[in-house]
Residue frames relative to the residue before (quaternion, step in Angstrom):
aa qw qx qy qz dx dy dz
M 1.0000 0.0000 0.0000 0.0000 0.00 0.00 0.00
D 0.5753 0.5920 -0.3246 0.4618 3.55 1.21 -0.72
V 0.6789 0.4933 -0.2382 0.4888 3.51 0.88 -1.10
F 0.6645 0.5310 -0.2583 0.4579 3.52 1.01 -1.03
N 0.6962 0.4281 -0.2845 0.5010 3.59 0.82 -0.89
K 0.5854 0.5747 -0.3809 0.4265 3.76 0.83 -0.76
N 0.7691 0.3822 -0.2082 0.4680 3.52 0.75 -1.11
L 0.5269 0.5936 -0.3795 0.4753 3.58 1.18 -0.39
T 0.6947 0.4681 -0.2786 0.4698 3.49 0.90 -1.06
S 0.6584 0.5010 -0.3139 0.4658 3.60 1.01 -0.78
L 0.6880 0.4375 -0.3363 0.4713 3.65 0.91 -0.63
R 0.5764 0.5519 -0.4025 0.4486 3.71 1.09 -0.25
E 0.6501 0.4618 -0.3102 0.5176 3.65 1.27 -0.42
K 0.7892 -0.1266 0.1514 0.5815 3.60 0.89 -0.89
I 0.4332 -0.6580 0.5595 0.2576 3.55 -1.08 0.95
N 0.1807 0.7473 -0.6246 0.1370 3.61 -0.74 1.08
E 0.6099 -0.6582 0.3355 0.2868 3.42 -1.20 0.85
E 0.6110 0.5463 -0.3677 0.4393 3.46 1.15 -0.76
A 0.6660 0.5160 -0.3066 0.4430 3.68 0.85 -0.87
I 0.6167 0.5093 -0.3517 0.4865 3.64 1.05 -0.75
H 0.6626 0.5046 -0.3275 0.4462 3.61 0.75 -0.88
D 0.6864 0.4939 -0.2854 0.4511 3.62 0.77 -1.05
L 0.6714 0.5153 -0.2871 0.4486 3.57 0.96 -0.91
R 0.6362 0.5161 -0.3129 0.4806 3.60 1.07 -0.80
V 0.6313 0.5250 -0.3291 0.4665 3.57 1.01 -0.90
A 0.6321 0.5335 -0.3313 0.4539 3.57 0.93 -0.98
I 0.6600 0.5215 -0.3150 0.4394 3.61 0.89 -0.88
K 0.6326 0.5481 -0.3147 0.4476 3.58 1.14 -0.85
K 0.6892 0.4586 -0.2892 0.4807 3.49 1.01 -0.91
L 0.5928 0.5535 -0.3607 0.4605 3.64 1.12 -0.55
R 0.6331 0.5305 -0.3102 0.4706 3.56 1.06 -0.84
S 0.6842 0.4537 -0.3108 0.4789 3.57 0.82 -1.01
S 0.6237 0.5177 -0.3551 0.4658 3.73 0.86 -0.59
F 0.6835 0.5001 -0.2994 0.4394 3.44 0.87 -0.92
K 0.6555 0.4835 -0.3439 0.4673 3.58 0.95 -0.86
L 0.5986 0.5601 -0.3575 0.4473 3.65 1.00 -0.66
Y 0.6593 0.5271 -0.2766 0.4594 3.47 1.01 -1.16
S 0.6590 0.5196 -0.3036 0.4511 3.58 0.83 -0.89
E 0.6281 0.5441 -0.3000 0.4685 3.59 1.19 -0.54
L 0.7070 0.4974 -0.2072 0.4580 3.41 1.08 -1.05
I 0.7921 0.3840 -0.1431 0.4525 3.46 0.84 -1.27
K 0.2673 -0.8196 0.4524 0.2283 3.36 1.28 -0.66
K 0.3093 0.7742 -0.4980 0.2386 3.53 1.14 0.67
R 0.5798 -0.6440 0.3564 0.3493 3.47 -1.15 0.17
H 0.3400 0.7316 -0.4970 0.3197 3.57 1.32 0.23
K 0.2399 -0.7663 0.5876 0.0999 3.53 -1.01 1.08
K 0.8006 -0.0380 0.0857 0.5918 3.45 1.04 -0.85
L 0.6317 -0.5021 0.4173 0.4180 3.62 -1.35 0.28
P 0.7551 -0.4595 0.2762 0.3774 3.48 -1.34 0.38
A 0.6617 -0.5042 0.3949 0.3899 3.58 -1.22 0.61
G 0.7620 0.4079 -0.2810 0.4172 3.61 -1.01 0.78
I 0.6005 0.5886 -0.3426 0.4190 3.49 1.24 -0.72
D 0.6764 0.4707 -0.3318 0.4592 3.71 0.89 -0.72
T 0.6216 0.4985 -0.3575 0.4871 3.59 1.06 -0.80
L 0.6435 0.5173 -0.3469 0.4449 3.70 0.79 -0.78
F 0.6781 0.5074 -0.2682 0.4593 3.55 0.87 -0.93
S 0.6902 0.4993 -0.2461 0.4623 3.55 0.94 -0.99
I 0.6867 0.4589 -0.2896 0.4837 3.72 0.91 -0.84
L 0.6442 0.4742 -0.3253 0.5043 3.63 0.96 -0.78
G 0.6146 0.5517 -0.3731 0.4227 3.69 1.04 -0.58
K 0.5968 0.5344 -0.3682 0.4719 3.59 1.14 -0.76
H 0.6685 0.5061 -0.3114 0.4472 3.61 0.80 -0.90
R 0.6845 0.4627 -0.2935 0.4808 3.64 0.87 -0.75
N 0.5825 0.5911 -0.3457 0.4380 3.62 1.10 -0.75
I 0.6954 0.4569 -0.2875 0.4743 3.54 0.96 -0.94
E 0.6060 0.5341 -0.3621 0.4652 3.64 0.96 -0.78
M 0.6427 0.5241 -0.3088 0.4657 3.67 1.00 -0.75
N 0.6502 0.5348 -0.3064 0.4442 3.42 1.07 -0.88
K 0.6204 0.5347 -0.3388 0.4630 3.63 1.00 -0.75
K 0.6799 0.4561 -0.3082 0.4845 3.63 0.88 -0.77
L 0.6466 0.4926 -0.3436 0.4702 3.62 0.91 -0.62
L 0.6189 0.5738 -0.3534 0.4035 3.47 0.93 -0.89
L 0.6800 0.5111 -0.2700 0.4511 3.57 1.00 -1.04
S 0.6493 0.5130 -0.2927 0.4791 3.54 1.17 -0.54
L 0.7180 0.4235 -0.2374 0.4988 3.50 1.05 -0.92
G 0.6157 0.5621 -0.3769 0.4036 3.74 1.05 -0.64
G 0.2518 -0.7791 0.5433 0.1857 3.67 0.89 -0.47
K 0.8305 -0.1839 0.1858 0.4918 3.48 -0.89 -1.17
N 0.5452 0.6558 -0.3657 0.3729 3.59 1.36 0.05
A 0.0728 0.8735 -0.4785 0.0532 3.49 0.97 0.83
V 0.6377 0.5474 -0.3113 0.4436 3.54 1.13 -0.73
F 0.6864 0.4277 -0.2760 0.5193 3.56 1.21 -0.39
V 0.6864 0.5089 -0.3018 0.4229 3.56 1.17 -0.51
N 0.5883 0.6146 -0.3568 0.3857 3.57 1.23 -0.66
P 0.6173 0.5188 -0.3683 0.4629 3.70 0.88 -0.59
I 0.7116 0.4710 -0.2802 0.4397 3.55 0.87 -0.91
L 0.5719 0.5788 -0.3488 0.4650 3.50 1.33 -0.59
V 0.6144 0.5398 -0.3009 0.4904 3.59 1.17 -0.84
Y 0.6395 0.5269 -0.3000 0.4727 3.60 0.99 -0.97
L 0.6921 0.4630 -0.2874 0.4734 3.59 0.81 -1.01
Q 0.6490 0.4996 -0.3446 0.4588 3.71 1.02 -0.65
L 0.5869 0.5418 -0.3546 0.4860 3.53 1.11 -0.54
L 0.6456 0.4791 -0.3204 0.5011 3.70 0.93 -0.84
Q 0.6868 0.4893 -0.3211 0.4310 3.53 0.83 -0.89
D 0.6052 0.5547 -0.3444 0.4555 3.57 1.10 -0.58
Q 0.6277 0.5327 -0.2957 0.4845 3.52 1.06 -0.92
A 0.6616 0.5150 -0.2979 0.4564 3.56 0.93 -1.01
G 0.6337 0.5180 -0.3155 0.4801 3.57 1.04 -0.81
E 0.6734 0.4673 -0.3303 0.4681 3.72 0.83 -0.69
Y 0.6838 0.4449 -0.3188 0.4825 3.58 0.90 -0.68
S 0.6576 0.5186 -0.3479 0.4214 3.64 1.06 -0.28
R 0.4977 0.6962 -0.3809 0.3500 3.52 1.30 -0.47
P 0.6905 0.4745 -0.3153 0.4456 3.58 0.77 -0.83
S 0.6482 0.5170 -0.3119 0.4640 3.61 1.04 -0.85
I 0.6618 0.4987 -0.3278 0.4537 3.56 1.03 -0.74
Q 0.7160 0.4763 -0.2722 0.4316 3.51 0.89 -1.07
Q 0.7158 0.4691 -0.2198 0.4683 3.62 1.06 -0.83
F 0.5279 0.6434 -0.4420 0.3346 3.63 1.05 -0.33
E 0.1762 -0.7826 0.5908 0.0868 3.58 -0.90 0.98
S 0.2671 -0.8394 0.4580 0.1194 3.46 -0.41 1.26
G 0.4217 0.7648 -0.4023 0.2746 3.46 1.40 -0.13
Q 0.6342 0.5031 -0.3257 0.4885 3.62 1.06 -0.84
L 0.6521 0.5618 -0.2930 0.4163 3.45 0.95 -1.01
E 0.6490 0.5348 -0.2503 0.4797 3.49 1.09 -0.98
V 0.6154 0.5554 -0.2904 0.4780 3.53 1.11 -0.78
L 0.6902 0.4984 -0.2461 0.4633 3.45 0.97 -1.11
T 0.6816 0.5132 -0.2816 0.4391 3.53 0.97 -0.89
N 0.6353 0.4989 -0.3128 0.4996 3.52 1.16 -0.69
Q 0.5763 0.5716 -0.3489 0.4685 3.58 1.25 -0.65
I 0.6763 0.5369 -0.2706 0.4255 3.47 1.04 -1.00
E 0.6349 0.5388 -0.2792 0.4782 3.49 1.18 -0.96
T 0.6617 0.4782 -0.3048 0.4906 3.54 0.95 -0.87
G 0.6523 0.5521 -0.3273 0.4032 3.60 0.92 -0.76
F 0.6326 0.5261 -0.2806 0.4943 3.50 1.22 -0.96
A 0.6379 0.5825 -0.3032 0.4022 3.50 1.00 -1.06
N 0.7012 0.4765 -0.2580 0.4634 3.62 1.15 -0.83
L 0.6167 0.5325 -0.3317 0.4755 3.67 1.35 -0.01
N 0.4028 -0.6713 0.5299 0.3261 3.61 -0.99 0.51
N 0.6638 -0.5294 0.3500 0.3958 3.66 -1.14 0.46
E 0.6721 0.5098 -0.3366 0.4184 3.53 0.89 -0.68
E 0.6357 0.4885 -0.3271 0.5002 3.58 1.08 -0.68
V 0.6592 0.4882 -0.3491 0.4529 3.61 0.75 -0.78
L 0.6701 0.4943 -0.2977 0.4669 3.71 0.84 -0.83
S 0.6344 0.5182 -0.3455 0.4578 3.59 0.91 -0.83
K 0.6743 0.5268 -0.2561 0.4496 3.58 0.88 -1.15
A 0.6832 0.4948 -0.2788 0.4589 3.51 0.97 -1.03
N 0.6474 0.4608 -0.3482 0.4973 3.63 1.04 -0.62
E 0.6019 0.5054 -0.4165 0.4569 3.68 0.85 -0.39
A 0.6511 0.5398 -0.3101 0.4343 3.56 0.92 -0.84
V 0.6944 0.4926 -0.2240 0.4744 3.55 0.99 -1.01
N 0.6572 0.4990 -0.3002 0.4785 3.48 1.27 -0.67
S 0.6155 0.5506 -0.3231 0.4623 3.49 1.26 -0.68
S 0.6375 0.5202 -0.3060 0.4790 3.57 1.16 -0.72
L 0.6259 0.5609 -0.2994 0.4516 3.56 1.21 -0.69
R 0.6115 0.5354 -0.3105 0.4930 3.49 1.15 -0.76
R 0.6521 0.4890 -0.3166 0.4852 3.57 0.92 -0.81
V 0.6063 0.5442 -0.3344 0.4737 3.58 1.02 -0.82
E 0.6745 0.5231 -0.2919 0.4316 3.55 0.86 -0.91
E 0.6132 0.5387 -0.2840 0.5031 3.51 1.19 -0.84
D 0.7345 0.4338 -0.2541 0.4558 3.60 0.69 -1.05
L 0.5549 0.6114 -0.4155 0.3817 3.60 1.16 -0.35
K 0.5671 0.6187 -0.3820 0.3869 3.60 1.21 -0.37
H 0.7327 0.2096 -0.1163 0.6369 3.52 1.47 -0.57
F 0.0294 0.8610 -0.5077 -0.0019 3.57 0.94 1.01
K 0.6498 0.5379 -0.3656 0.3934 3.61 0.68 -0.83
E 0.7184 0.4427 -0.2474 0.4762 3.62 0.89 -0.98
K 0.7990 0.3136 -0.1158 0.4998 3.57 1.08 -0.79
S 0.2481 0.8008 -0.5069 0.2004 3.62 1.16 0.43
H 0.6419 0.4967 -0.3547 0.4641 3.61 0.98 -0.85
L 0.6703 0.4881 -0.3523 0.4340 3.64 0.81 -0.71
V 0.6153 0.5183 -0.3589 0.4733 3.52 1.13 -0.75
R 0.6244 0.5450 -0.3483 0.4380 3.58 0.88 -0.72
K 0.6192 0.5763 -0.3074 0.4359 3.54 0.90 -0.93
Q 0.6910 0.4987 -0.2038 0.4818 3.45 0.95 -1.30
L 0.6505 0.5140 -0.2911 0.4773 3.58 0.95 -0.87
K 0.6160 0.5742 -0.3022 0.4466 3.52 1.05 -0.93
D 0.6936 0.4592 -0.2651 0.4877 3.54 0.93 -0.92
I 0.6187 0.5262 -0.3472 0.4689 3.53 1.08 -0.75
F 0.6388 0.5618 -0.3191 0.4178 3.62 0.97 -0.95
Y 0.7148 0.4482 -0.2443 0.4780 3.56 0.84 -1.21
Q 0.6467 0.5252 -0.3158 0.4542 3.63 0.87 -0.86
S 0.6883 0.4773 -0.2794 0.4695 3.55 0.94 -0.89
K 0.6713 0.4599 -0.3211 0.4844 3.65 1.02 -0.58
M 0.5291 0.6401 -0.4458 0.3342 3.70 1.10 -0.05
F 0.7512 0.4786 -0.1989 0.4087 3.51 1.24 -0.68
H 0.4753 -0.7541 0.4001 0.2131 3.51 1.33 0.47
G 0.7736 -0.3332 0.1639 0.5135 3.56 0.92 1.12
K 0.6671 0.4996 -0.3416 0.4344 3.67 1.16 -0.13
G 0.4870 0.6679 -0.4118 0.3836 3.57 1.26 0.12
L 0.7540 -0.4269 0.2840 0.4106 3.57 -1.40 -0.08
F 0.7464 0.3831 -0.2152 0.4997 3.63 1.05 -0.66
T 0.4457 -0.6583 0.5500 0.2558 3.47 -1.28 0.69
K 0.7036 -0.4610 0.3260 0.4314 3.58 -1.17 0.33
S 0.6772 0.5134 -0.2729 0.4508 3.57 1.04 -0.98
Q 0.6452 0.5095 -0.2951 0.4868 3.55 1.17 -0.80
L 0.6123 0.5563 -0.3203 0.4615 3.60 1.13 -0.74
K 0.6246 0.5289 -0.3166 0.4795 3.54 1.19 -0.92
I 0.6585 0.4840 -0.3340 0.4697 3.69 0.95 -0.93
L 0.6439 0.5338 -0.3214 0.4441 3.62 1.02 -0.85
D 0.5993 0.5490 -0.3215 0.4859 3.66 1.15 -0.67
T 0.6898 0.5139 -0.2722 0.4312 3.44 0.97 -0.88
I 0.5856 0.5831 -0.2778 0.4898 3.44 1.39 -0.80
L 0.6376 0.5276 -0.2495 0.5028 3.54 1.06 -0.87
D 0.6350 0.5211 -0.3177 0.4735 3.55 0.96 -0.82
H 0.6282 0.5414 -0.3239 0.4553 3.53 1.03 -1.08
L 0.7392 0.4776 -0.2262 0.4176 3.46 0.70 -1.37
G 0.5813 0.5660 -0.3191 0.4898 3.58 1.29 -0.58
S 0.6576 0.4942 -0.2631 0.5041 3.63 1.04 -0.81
V 0.6081 0.5372 -0.3433 0.4731 3.53 1.17 -0.70
Q 0.6217 0.5175 -0.3257 0.4895 3.60 0.92 -0.75
D 0.6275 0.5702 -0.3244 0.4194 3.62 0.96 -0.97
H 0.7036 0.4511 -0.2442 0.4917 3.46 0.95 -1.18
E 0.6150 0.5083 -0.3935 0.4568 3.73 0.89 -0.43
V 0.6547 0.4860 -0.3391 0.4693 3.57 0.91 -0.75
L 0.6440 0.5160 -0.3458 0.4466 3.64 0.90 -0.78
I 0.6813 0.4567 -0.3314 0.4662 3.59 0.81 -0.89
S 0.6060 0.5255 -0.3902 0.4519 3.73 0.94 -0.49
N 0.6812 0.4796 -0.3006 0.4643 3.62 0.90 -0.97
L 0.6229 0.5476 -0.3281 0.4523 3.64 0.99 -0.78
K 0.6391 0.5350 -0.2778 0.4778 3.53 0.96 -1.03
N 0.6651 0.5241 -0.2830 0.4503 3.51 0.87 -1.00
F 0.6362 0.5412 -0.2746 0.4764 3.49 1.03 -1.02
R 0.7283 0.4597 -0.2510 0.4420 3.52 0.72 -1.21
K 0.7588 0.3773 -0.2712 0.4565 3.66 0.88 -0.70
T 0.6424 0.5482 -0.3065 0.4391 3.54 1.18 -0.35
I 0.8001 0.3338 -0.0967 0.4890 3.44 1.01 -0.98
L 0.8020 0.3334 -0.1620 0.4684 3.56 0.96 -0.85
S 0.4351 -0.6653 0.5438 0.2690 3.43 -1.34 0.37
K 0.6015 -0.6284 0.3631 0.3339 3.62 -0.95 0.63
T 0.6079 0.5952 -0.2832 0.4427 3.37 1.48 -0.54
M 0.6260 0.5772 -0.3345 0.4039 3.55 1.29 -0.52
K 0.5733 -0.6053 0.4314 0.3447 3.52 -1.08 0.78
E 0.5725 0.6112 -0.3406 0.4275 3.62 1.18 -0.74
Y 0.6267 0.5706 -0.3220 0.4218 3.51 1.04 -0.92
S 0.7192 0.4459 -0.2364 0.4776 3.61 0.86 -1.04
M 0.6133 0.5390 -0.3438 0.4638 3.56 1.09 -0.68
I 0.6666 0.4559 -0.3224 0.4937 3.68 0.86 -0.96
K 0.6212 0.5403 -0.3741 0.4270 3.58 0.88 -0.56
R 0.6263 0.5301 -0.3393 0.4601 3.55 1.08 -0.72
I 0.6517 0.5274 -0.3095 0.4488 3.50 1.03 -0.85
E 0.5670 0.5414 -0.3476 0.5144 3.62 1.23 -0.68
E 0.6707 0.4821 -0.3196 0.4643 3.73 0.78 -0.82
R 0.6265 0.4771 -0.3494 0.5076 3.62 0.97 -0.61
A 0.6647 0.4762 -0.3485 0.4582 3.70 0.80 -0.70
K 0.6694 0.5098 -0.3330 0.4256 3.51 1.01 -0.66
K 0.5957 0.5597 -0.3330 0.4701 3.52 1.11 -0.78
K 0.6461 0.5344 -0.2875 0.4630 3.55 0.94 -1.05
K 0.6863 0.4801 -0.2904 0.4627 3.52 0.81 -1.08
D 0.6438 0.5159 -0.3247 0.4626 3.70 1.00 -0.74
D 0.6467 0.5112 -0.3178 0.4684 3.59 1.01 -0.73
L 0.6397 0.5006 -0.2982 0.5012 3.57 1.01 -0.88
L 0.6124 0.5445 -0.3270 0.4707 3.78 0.99 -0.76
E 0.6676 0.4923 -0.3070 0.4666 3.59 0.95 -1.04
K 0.6279 0.5455 -0.3218 0.4524 3.59 0.91 -1.01
A 0.6742 0.5025 -0.2943 0.4542 3.61 0.83 -1.17
Y 0.6556 0.5138 -0.3254 0.4476 3.58 0.94 -1.01
Q 0.7060 0.4604 -0.3111 0.4391 3.61 0.58 -0.97
A 0.6295 0.5172 -0.3386 0.4707 3.71 0.99 -0.81
T 0.6831 0.4899 -0.2920 0.4562 3.59 0.89 -0.86
E 0.5982 0.5358 -0.3347 0.4930 3.51 1.01 -0.74
E 0.7046 0.4481 -0.2735 0.4774 3.70 0.65 -1.01
L 0.6221 0.5182 -0.3578 0.4653 3.59 0.90 -0.72
L 0.6762 0.4879 -0.3070 0.4588 3.67 0.80 -0.96
A 0.6755 0.4846 -0.3201 0.4544 3.57 0.88 -0.92
H 0.6346 0.5101 -0.3562 0.4585 3.67 0.89 -0.74
Y 0.6770 0.5327 -0.2916 0.4157 3.48 0.92 -0.97
E 0.6578 0.4874 -0.2854 0.4983 3.58 1.07 -0.77
K 0.6554 0.5458 -0.3284 0.4059 3.54 0.97 -0.83
N 0.7317 0.4285 -0.2147 0.4846 3.56 1.09 -0.77
D 0.5437 0.6157 -0.3985 0.4080 3.56 1.32 0.14
P 0.4720 -0.6986 0.4633 0.2730 3.53 -0.84 0.99
E 0.7622 0.3439 -0.1493 0.5278 3.55 1.14 -0.77
K 0.5721 -0.6361 0.3772 0.3547 3.67 1.18 0.43
S 0.6471 0.5254 -0.3006 0.4635 3.51 1.26 0.17
G 0.4750 -0.6765 0.4198 0.3749 3.62 1.27 -0.34
I 0.5588 0.6235 -0.3940 0.3792 3.60 1.17 0.01
E 0.1985 -0.7127 0.6493 0.1764 3.49 -0.92 0.75
T 0.4735 -0.6966 0.4600 0.2809 3.57 -0.81 0.96
A 0.6253 -0.5640 0.3785 0.3842 3.54 -1.18 0.52
E 0.5901 0.5633 -0.3484 0.4616 3.60 1.22 -0.59
T 0.7157 0.4455 -0.3054 0.4427 3.71 0.81 -0.73
L 0.6366 0.5182 -0.2975 0.4876 3.49 1.36 -0.49
T 0.7436 0.4029 -0.2255 0.4835 3.69 0.95 -0.58
């Protein structure tokens, strides 16, 4: 909540990329904590307060375009003459995303969220460590089973895998070395998440390039074919990242299950305490 409020205040003064990134990470961590809390406390809460998803989504659009601009410069190579008009196009999109994000930023009331996070903190304080760790391990293990299932259709479900792994990553780090994953495994998991995040960045770039090419250009123009080649480079890079993420995830799951005494990867609360 401290990070969330600090960056929300910063964005109310001025839209800036660092505050957008940090606020969205804070929301992801709050979501993961809330999911774990819901499992442990069994309250009726189904989701975080209204407005948090809208704030997360609209700021995500803004950040996606910022990442697109950086990727385009790296993929464009020596073709600056073709890249510059697209950068202008992306900047216009980003400006519009910034304008539409302002009301969500200004109108968001963090009071409800503060009440809920205080409730979460109190709820955890009323449980003993063994109970918390055991239930947390069950939640992480359940997420891992879903990841294993989604791995069968990884290309189509990579975004879902990323969301599951993100929860696993944050929830595992809450327990300061007593969770299911070792430090080295968490490092591998972080790398997988970086790959999958970059996959999404490339997907968004490909979509924006395609829209620019089909909406503005004629097929007979040399710019059309050049931008299409940049799209192909982006697709190749995306596929390479997807393959790396798939192999690393498969290896992580295999290693995890191999070391589990009950074939599920869960260390019992007794062995951890």
